[in-house]
C-alpha positions in Angstrom: 87.2 126.6 107.4 85.2 124.3 109.1 86.5 121.7 107.2 90.1 122.6 107.8 89.5 122.6 111.6 87.7 119.4 111.4 90.6 117.7 109.7 93.0 119.7 112.2 90.9 118.1 115.1 91.0 114.7 113.5 94.7 114.8 113.0 95.2 115.7 116.9 93.1 112.9 117.8 95.2 110.5 115.9 98.3 111.7 117.7 96.7 111.5 121.1 95.3 107.9 120.1 99.0 106.8 119.4 100.5 108.4 122.8 99.8 105.1 124.8 101.2 103.1 121.9 104.4 105.3 121.9 104.8 105.1 125.8 104.4 101.4 125.6 107.1 101.1 122.8 109.6 103.8 124.0 113.0 102.4 124.2 111.8 98.7 123.4 113.0 96.7 120.3 110.5 96.0 117.6 111.7 93.7 114.5 110.0 94.5 111.3 110.4 91.6 108.3 110.1 93.6 105.1 109.3 91.8 102.2 106.5 90.9 99.5 105.2 93.7 97.3 106.4 96.3 99.4 109.7 95.8 98.3 108.7 96.3 94.8 106.4 99.2 94.5 108.7 102.5 95.1 105.7 104.4 96.7 105.3 101.6 99.3 108.9 101.2 99.7 109.4 104.9 100.7 106.1 104.7 102.8 107.8 101.6 104.9 111.1 103.2 105.4 109.1 106.4 106.5 107.2 104.3 109.1 110.6 103.1 110.4 112.3 106.2 110.6 109.3 107.9 112.4 109.3 104.9 114.9 112.9 105.2 115.4 112.7 108.9 116.1 110.1 108.8 118.6 112.3 106.3 120.6 111.6 102.6 119.4 114.4 100.3 118.8 113.5 99.2 115.4 115.5 96.2 113.7 114.7 95.8 110.1 115.2 92.3 108.4 114.9 92.1 104.6 114.3 89.7 102.1 114.8 90.0 98.3 113.5 87.4 96.3 112.3 89.0 93.4 115.6 90.9 92.9 117.6 87.8 93.2 115.4 86.0 90.7 115.9 89.1 88.2 119.8 88.8 88.5 119.7 84.8 88.0 117.3 85.2 84.9 119.8 87.7 83.3 122.4 85.4 83.9 120.6 82.5 82.3 120.3 80.4 85.6 116.7 78.9 86.1 115.5 79.4 89.7 114.0 76.0 91.3 112.0 76.0 94.3 111.2 73.1 96.9 108.5 73.7 99.4 108.9 77.5 99.0 112.6 77.7 99.3 115.0 78.2 96.6 117.5 75.6 95.7 120.9 77.4 96.2 123.9 76.0 94.7 127.5 77.7 95.3 127.2 80.4 92.2 123.3 81.0 93.4 124.9 81.6 97.0 127.1 84.2 95.8 124.2 86.0 94.0 122.1 85.9 96.8 124.8 87.5 98.8 125.7 90.3 96.1 122.0 91.2 95.9 121.0 91.0 99.7 124.1 92.8 100.9 125.6 94.5 98.0 122.5 96.1 96.4 119.2 96.1 98.7 120.6 96.2 102.1 122.6 99.5 100.9 120.0 100.9 99.0 117.6 100.7 102.2 120.1 102.3 104.4 120.2 105.4 101.7 116.7 105.7 101.9 116.5 105.8 105.3 119.2 108.3 105.7 117.5 110.6 103.1 114.2 110.4 105.2 115.8 111.5 108.4 116.8 108.3 110.2 120.2 106.6 110.7 120.9 103.0 109.5 123.8 100.4 108.9 123.5 97.7 107.1 124.5 94.3 108.6 124.5 90.6 107.2 124.7 87.7 109.1 128.4 87.1 108.3 129.2 90.4 109.7 130.9 89.9 113.0 129.6 85.9 112.6 126.4 86.9 113.6 124.3 84.3 112.3 125.8 80.9 112.3 124.0 78.4 110.1 124.2 74.8 108.7 122.8 73.2 105.5 119.2 72.9 106.2 118.6 70.0 103.6 121.0 68.4 101.3 118.6 68.8 98.4 118.2 72.6 98.9 122.0 73.2 98.7 123.2 76.2 100.5 119.9 77.0 102.4 120.9 77.5 106.0 119.3 76.6 109.3 120.3 78.9 112.2 122.2 77.5 114.7 123.1 80.5 116.6 122.6 84.4 116.9 125.1 86.7 118.3 122.7 89.6 119.2 125.7 92.0 120.3 126.3 93.9 116.9 122.4 94.3 116.6 122.4 95.9 120.4 125.5 97.7 119.8 124.0 99.7 116.6 120.5 100.0 118.4 122.4 101.4 121.8 123.9 104.3 119.2 120.5 105.2 117.8 120.8 103.5 114.5 118.7 101.1 112.7 120.3 97.8 111.9 119.1 96.7 108.5 119.8 93.0 108.4 120.6 90.6 105.3 119.8 87.3 106.0 122.6 85.6 105.0 124.8 83.1 107.2 128.2 81.5 107.5 129.5 78.3 108.9 132.9 77.4 110.3 134.3 76.2 107.1 133.9 79.1 105.2 130.4 78.6 103.5 127.6 81.1 103.1 124.2 80.3 103.3 120.6 81.8 102.3 118.4 81.8 105.1 114.6 82.6 104.8 113.8 86.0 105.8 110.7 85.1 107.8 112.8 82.2 109.7 115.3 85.0 110.4 113.3 87.5 111.4 111.6 85.1 114.0 114.8 83.8 115.4 116.7 87.2 115.5 113.3 88.9 117.5 113.5 85.8 119.8 117.2 86.4 120.7 116.5 90.1 121.1 113.4 89.3 123.5 111.7 91.9 121.0 108.7 93.6 122.2 107.2 92.9 119.1 107.7 91.2 115.6 105.8 93.0 112.7 105.9 90.5 109.5 105.0 92.2 105.9 103.0 90.3 103.7 100.9 90.7 100.1 97.7 89.4 102.3 95.6 91.4 105.0 96.3 88.7 107.6 94.9 85.5 108.6 91.1 85.2 107.0 88.4 82.8 107.9 87.5 83.1 104.1 90.4 83.7 102.1 88.3 85.1 99.2 86.8 87.6 101.6 89.0 90.3 103.3 86.3 91.2 105.6 86.6 88.0 107.4 90.0 88.9 109.0 90.8 87.2 112.1 92.3 90.2 114.4 93.7 87.9 117.4 95.2 84.5 117.5 96.4 82.7 120.5 99.2 80.5 119.3 97.3 77.5 120.9 94.5 77.9 118.3 96.9 77.7 115.4 97.2 73.6 115.0 93.3 73.7 114.5 93.2 76.7 112.4 95.6 74.5 110.1 93.3 71.5 110.3 90.5 73.5 109.0 92.2 74.8 106.2 91.8 78.3 107.5 96.0 78.7 107.3 97.3 76.7 104.5 100.1 76.6 101.9 102.4 79.1 101.9 101.2 80.8 105.2 101.7 77.5 107.2 105.5 78.4 107.5 105.1 82.1 108.0 102.7 81.4 111.0 105.1 78.7 112.1 107.5 81.4 112.4 105.2 83.7 114.5 104.7 80.5 116.8 108.5 80.4 117.3 108.7 83.9 118.0 106.5 83.9 120.7 108.0 81.0 122.4 111.1 82.4 122.4 110.1 85.4 124.1 108.4 87.9 121.7 105.4 89.5 123.1 103.3 89.9 120.3 103.5 89.2 116.5 101.7 90.6 114.0 100.9 89.6 110.1 100.1 92.6 108.3 99.4 93.7 104.8 102.4 95.3 103.2 100.4 96.7 100.1 98.6 99.0 102.4 100.5 102.3 102.9 102.0 103.0 106.3 100.5 99.7 107.3 103.2 99.3 110.3 102.3 102.7 112.1 98.6 101.7 111.8 99.4 98.6 113.5 101.8 99.8 116.0 100.3 102.9 117.0 96.4 102.8 116.4 93.6 101.3 118.4 92.2 99.2 115.4 95.4 98.0 113.8 95.4 96.4 110.5 96.4 92.8 110.7 96.2 89.7 112.6 98.0 89.5 116.2 99.7 86.4 117.5 99.7 86.4 121.3 
């Protein structure tokens, strides 16, 4: 009985600790970039969607932006089509662009919307082509139909948020010639968060955050001022695939997002831990 009372007291303490964060984020926009292992592991996927539903139910306006790299690669492999990457970006010919659209908007988005609904939330899927929300142009000629964002119309997202829905956004863009573009999810989430002037952007990755020593998770850097990032790159603390992710964080801050977090999506309920507790779990950019 003593242990049960202690457990209940601990639960109450957690709820009270969350109160100022709930008040801070109430009626504010939080963009979550969903990717990495949390998209593959079904238990983690349910934990992420549960976090998002809970945030929505306590009055936070959540926008979910998702990638889909592994599933796109699986479909292309089944088609016998090789996948080529240049600088971490998928080379996208016309056929691959159709597969990207099918997987992101036709499969992943609908599955996430359904899962959110089953967990008590209300979600609607959007692609960047819907209502001509994300206008894009070709990023580089050698990448094919990989898009660079020209403009984002926030109104479709804001309309859904005002009606209490969670927008689930597939990162596909369009141009005025009728072409569709595969847009990097980190880039899209950063630009969407900036356009919406979101309170925060939470980027889910497969690492603990920024580490002084990449092999030692106890060396987590909890807070980084964006002005410090160039020095961290020179020192090699930010390197390889983390450089473009950090650049997206910096871009979001410059576009008006108040705080950006890189968190470990492999940890169940990492979104709640970061958003609603004193300690957090990843690296915060300010």
